[in-house]
C-alpha positions in Angstrom: 0.0 0.0 0.0 1.5 3.3 -1.1 -0.1 5.3 1.8 2.2 7.4 3.9 -0.3 8.2 6.6 -3.6 6.4 7.4 -6.0 6.0 10.2 -5.3 2.9 12.2 -6.7 1.7 15.5 -5.4 -0.7 18.0 -8.2 -3.2 18.7 -8.1 -6.1 21.2 -10.7 -8.9 21.1 -10.7 -10.8 24.5 -12.4 -14.2 24.5 -12.7 -16.2 27.7 -11.7 -19.9 27.2 -14.7 -22.3 27.7 -16.1 -19.7 30.0 -19.2 -21.3 31.5 -17.5 -24.7 31.9 -14.3 -23.1 33.3 -16.4 -21.2 35.9 -18.0 -24.6 37.0 -14.6 -26.2 37.3 -13.3 -23.2 39.2 -16.2 -23.4 41.7 -16.1 -27.2 42.0 -12.6 -28.6 42.2 -13.9 -32.1 41.7 -14.7 -31.1 38.1 -11.2 -30.0 37.2 -9.5 -32.0 34.5 -12.7 -33.8 33.6 -15.0 -33.5 30.6 -17.8 -31.0 31.6 -20.8 -29.8 29.7 -23.0 -27.0 30.9 -26.5 -27.7 29.9 -29.0 -30.5 29.8 -28.4 -34.2 29.3 -32.1 -35.0 28.6 -33.5 -35.8 25.2 -34.2 -32.1 24.6 -31.2 -30.9 26.5 -28.6 -28.7 24.7 -24.9 -28.1 25.5 -24.4 -24.4 26.3 -20.7 -24.8 26.8 -18.1 -27.6 27.0 -14.8 -27.8 28.8 -11.6 -28.4 26.7 -11.5 -32.0 28.1 -15.0 -32.6 26.6 -14.1 -30.9 23.3 -11.4 -33.6 22.8 -14.3 -36.0 22.3 -16.1 -33.7 19.8 -18.5 -32.1 22.3 -19.4 -28.6 21.2 -21.9 -25.9 22.2 -25.3 -26.1 20.7 -24.9 -29.9 20.4 -27.8 -32.0 21.8 -27.2 -33.6 25.2 -27.9 -37.0 23.8 -25.2 -36.7 21.1 -22.7 -35.2 23.7 -23.3 -38.3 25.9 -22.8 -40.6 22.9 -19.5 -38.9 22.0 -18.3 -38.8 25.5 -20.0 -41.4 27.8 -18.2 -40.2 30.9 -19.1 -36.5 30.4 -20.4 -34.6 33.4 -23.5 -32.4 32.9 -24.0 -29.4 35.2 -27.0 -27.0 35.0 -26.1 -23.4 33.9 -25.8 -20.7 36.6 -26.1 -17.5 34.6 -26.2 -15.2 37.6 -22.7 -16.5 38.6 -21.4 -16.1 35.0 -22.7 -12.6 34.9 -21.1 -11.8 38.3 -17.7 -12.9 37.0 -18.2 -11.2 33.7 -18.7 -7.9 35.5 -15.4 -8.4 37.3 -13.7 -9.0 34.0 -15.1 -5.9 32.5 -14.0 -3.9 35.5 -10.4 -4.9 34.5 -11.1 -3.8 30.9 -12.2 -0.4 32.0 -8.9 0.2 33.9 -7.3 0.3 30.4 -9.9 2.0 28.2 -13.5 3.3 28.2 -13.9 2.0 24.7 -15.2 -1.4 25.6 -17.8 -3.2 23.4 -19.1 -6.4 25.1 -20.4 -9.0 22.7 -21.6 -11.4 25.4 -20.7 -12.4 28.9 -17.4 -14.0 27.7 -16.1 -11.7 25.0 -15.5 -8.1 24.2 -13.7 -5.6 22.0 -11.4 -3.0 23.4 -10.0 0.0 21.6 -6.6 0.8 23.2 -5.3 3.2 20.5 -5.3 5.8 23.3 -5.4 4.0 26.7 -5.3 4.9 30.4 -2.0 3.2 30.9 -0.2 5.2 28.2 1.1 1.9 26.8 1.8 2.1 23.0 1.7 -1.7 22.6 -1.7 -3.3 22.2 0.0 -6.7 22.4 1.5 -6.0 25.8 -1.8 -4.6 27.0 -3.6 -7.8 25.9 -1.0 -9.9 27.7 -1.3 -7.9 30.9 -5.1 -8.1 30.8 -5.0 -11.8 30.3 -2.5 -12.2 33.2 -4.7 -10.1 35.5 -7.8 -12.2 34.7 -5.8 -15.3 35.6 -4.3 -13.8 38.8 -7.5 -12.2 40.1 -10.2 -14.6 38.8 -8.2 -17.8 38.1 -9.6 -18.1 34.6 -7.9 -18.2 31.2 -8.5 -15.9 28.3 -7.3 -15.6 24.7 -6.8 -12.5 22.7 -6.6 -11.2 19.2 -4.9 -7.9 18.4 -5.1 -6.0 15.1 -6.3 -2.7 13.5 -9.9 -3.8 13.1 -12.6 -5.7 15.0 -12.9 -8.2 12.2 -9.3 -9.3 12.2 -8.9 -9.1 16.0 -11.8 -11.5 16.4 -10.4 -14.0 14.0 -6.9 -13.7 15.6 -8.2 -14.5 19.1 -9.1 -18.0 17.9 -5.7 -18.8 16.5 -3.7 -19.6 19.7 -6.6 -20.8 21.8 -6.7 -21.7 24.6 -4.8 -19.3 26.8 -2.9 -17.6 24.0 -2.9 -14.5 21.8 -2.1 -13.5 18.3 -1.2 -10.1 16.8 -1.9 -9.2 13.1 -0.2 -5.8 12.6 -1.6 -3.5 9.9 1.1 -4.3 7.4 0.3 -8.0 7.5 -3.5 -7.7 7.3 -3.9 -8.0 3.5 -1.7 -11.1 3.3 -3.5 -12.6 6.3 -6.8 -12.1 4.5 -5.5 -13.7 1.3 -4.3 -16.8 3.1 -7.4 -17.1 5.3 -9.7 -20.1 4.5 -13.0 -18.8 3.2 -15.0 -20.5 6.1 -13.0 -18.4 8.6 -14.4 -15.1 7.3 -16.9 -13.7 9.7 -20.4 -14.0 8.3 -19.7 -16.9 5.9 -21.4 -20.0 7.3 -21.4 -23.5 6.0 -24.0 -23.0 3.3 -22.3 -19.9 1.9 -18.9 -21.6 2.1 -20.2 -24.6 0.2 -21.5 -22.3 -2.5 -18.1 -20.5 -2.7 -16.3 -23.9 -3.0 -18.5 -24.6 -6.1 -17.4 -21.3 -7.5 -13.7 -22.1 -7.0 -13.3 -19.8 -4.0 -11.4 -21.5 -1.2 -9.5 -18.7 0.5 -9.2 -14.9 0.6 -7.0 -14.8 -2.5 -9.6 -16.7 -4.5 -12.3 -14.3 -3.3 -10.1 -11.3 -4.1 -9.8 -12.4 -7.7 -13.6 -12.1 -8.2 -14.9 -8.7 -9.2 -17.8 -7.0 -7.4 -20.3 -7.7 -10.2 -19.5 -11.4 -10.0 -20.0 -11.5 -6.3 -23.2 -9.5 -6.3 -24.6 -11.8 -9.0 -24.0 -14.9 -6.9 -24.5 -13.4 -3.4 -26.7 -10.4 -3.9 -26.1 -7.6 -1.4 -23.6 -9.7 0.6 -21.4 -9.8 -2.5 -20.3 -6.1 -2.1 -19.7 -6.9 1.6 -17.4 -9.8 0.7 -15.7 -7.7 -2.0 -14.7 -5.0 0.5 -14.0 -7.4 3.3 -11.2 -9.3 1.6 -9.6 -5.9 0.6 -9.4 -4.8 4.2 -12.1 -2.1 3.7 -13.8 -2.4 7.1 -14.1 0.6 9.3 -16.4 -0.5 12.1 -15.2 1.0 15.4 -15.6 -0.2 18.9 -19.0 1.0 20.2 -19.0 1.2 24.0 -22.8 1.9 24.1 -24.4 -0.8 21.9 -28.1 -0.3 21.5 -30.2 -3.2 22.5 -32.3 -4.2 19.5 -34.6 -6.8 21.0 -35.8 -8.5 24.2 -37.0 -12.1 24.0 -38.0 -15.2 25.9 -38.4 -18.7 24.7 -38.9 -22.2 26.1 -38.0 -25.6 24.7 -40.4 -28.4 25.8 -39.6 -31.9 27.0 -42.6 -33.2 25.0 -43.8 -31.8 21.7 -47.0 -29.7 21.8 -49.7 -30.8 19.4 -52.6 -28.6 20.5 -53.0 -24.9 20.4 -54.6 -25.0 23.8 -51.4 -26.3 25.3 -49.4 -23.7 23.3 -51.5 -20.9 24.7 -50.8 -22.1 28.2 -47.0 -21.9 27.5 -47.2 -18.6 25.7 -49.0 -17.0 28.6 -46.0 -18.0 30.9 -43.5 -16.8 28.3 -45.4 -13.5 28.0 -45.1 -13.0 31.7 -41.4 -13.7 31.6 -40.9 -11.3 28.7 -42.8 -8.6 30.6 -40.4 -9.0 33.5 -37.4 -8.8 31.2 -38.7 -5.6 29.5 -39.4 -4.1 32.9 -35.9 -4.9 34.0 -34.4 -3.4 30.9 -36.6 -0.4 31.2 -37.7 -0.6 27.5 -40.8 -1.4 25.5 -41.4 -2.0 21.8 -43.8 -1.9 19.0 -43.1 -5.1 17.0 -44.0 -8.5 18.6 -42.8 -11.7 17.0 -43.9 -15.2 17.7 -41.3 -17.9 17.0 -42.3 -21.5 16.5 -39.8 -24.3 16.1 -41.3 -27.6 15.0 -40.4 -31.2 15.8 -38.5 -31.4 12.4 -36.5 -28.3 13.5 -38.1 -26.0 10.9 -38.6 -22.5 12.3 -41.4 -20.1 11.6 -41.9 -16.5 12.7 -45.0 -14.4 12.7 -44.9 -10.7 13.5 -47.2 -7.8 14.1 -46.2 -4.1 14.6 -48.5 -2.1 16.9 -49.0 1.7 16.7 -47.7 2.2 20.3 -45.0 0.9 22.6 -45.9 -2.0 24.8 -44.4 -4.2 27.6 -47.4 -5.4 29.5 -48.0 -9.1 29.6 -51.7 -8.8 28.7 -51.0 -7.0 25.4 -48.1 -9.3 24.6 -50.2 -12.4 25.2 -53.2 -11.1 23.2 -50.9 -10.3 20.3 -49.1 -13.6 20.1 -52.5 -15.4 20.5 -53.6 -13.6 17.4 -50.4 -14.6 15.6 -50.7 -18.2 16.7 -54.1 -18.5 15.1 -53.1 -16.5 12.1 -52.5 -19.7 10.2 -52.6 -23.4 11.0 -49.7 -24.9 12.9 -47.7 -27.1 10.5 -46.5 -29.8 12.9 -46.0 -30.7 16.5 -44.0 -27.9 18.3 -40.8 -28.3 20.4 -40.1 -24.6 21.1 -42.1 -21.4 21.4 -40.6 -17.9 21.8 -41.7 -14.3 21.9 -39.5 -11.3 21.0 -40.1 -7.5 21.1 -38.2 -5.3 18.7 -38.6 -1.7 17.4 -37.7 -0.6 20.9 -38.0 2.9 22.4 -34.3 3.4 22.6 -32.8 6.6 21.2 -29.0 6.9 21.5 -27.2 10.1 21.0 -24.1 9.4 18.9 -21.1 11.5 19.5 -18.7 12.2 16.6 -15.8 9.8 16.9 -12.3 11.3 17.0 -10.1 10.3 14.1 -6.5 9.4 15.1 -3.9 9.6 12.3 -0.8 7.6 12.9 2.1 6.3 10.8 1.5 3.1 8.9 4.2 1.3 10.8 3.7 1.7 14.6 4.2 -0.4 17.7 1.6 -3.1 17.9 
């Protein structure tokens, strides 16, 4: 790149290693060194997280409890304790804020940090990441991995390279080559279906993707084509957003036995409506768009939505609306999951102009 001066940021992506399972092993020494799955072992149970000992047997998050047991007969299932995970997550974030106010949490176990300008005056993002990981271990006895680069996209990919308990830095001058060498399925936003389609088009890595012009990509991938075109060229400018707007509030239940009657579904939906009301109240938000989610026994998912002319959060209104949506058309099959979400929330953020920081192309990372 023949650019003498360009805006670069120093971004760290911190990702806790097997967070939920590690917390369980931390709190219960008898579980240490053993294959642990957080979640349910029942027929309808799902693995929320798996320890690295369990991952050696192919156990992964979102896997059914039955399959996890089949892969690892001696696996130990423990129920999730989200309040405990949230408690520790808040302690981890407290450490982050000692280095920068530009923290964008993605979930309880991962976050982006912009340390271009930081409270420690340390010019090296790599050393900051190492120090943060060491503090998390010393103070909370948990391991974390990190990725460091000039963008959120690259930092997130990098954090996975030396897992567990490691870190990887991709400095600005190496980003383009890194993207060209990257397997196509590693690109954020490219799932199994899209990757398979790209394979059929002869696209196996970033270099192959870069050889395709924008017209070709938009022909085959519609609007996403332009995104892929820019992505592989390093044209991504998304900055760390410390105040992420919440876009939805939801509640859903998976049932032990499939529901075959709308009468039973209404009974469950009334309880879910009550739970959602409590979540909306706790979040101090309300919304106009109510969506009913139905997952059938064959795992097909259907959604039905209605937008009201006013903001709501009361259980009575939620329930009456989803009741209307339920009977909008015939239920296709027996139902294994029902959920309700509220979007189009009454949240209005005031965005402050972001300060641009111009630095030399080569600088300490």
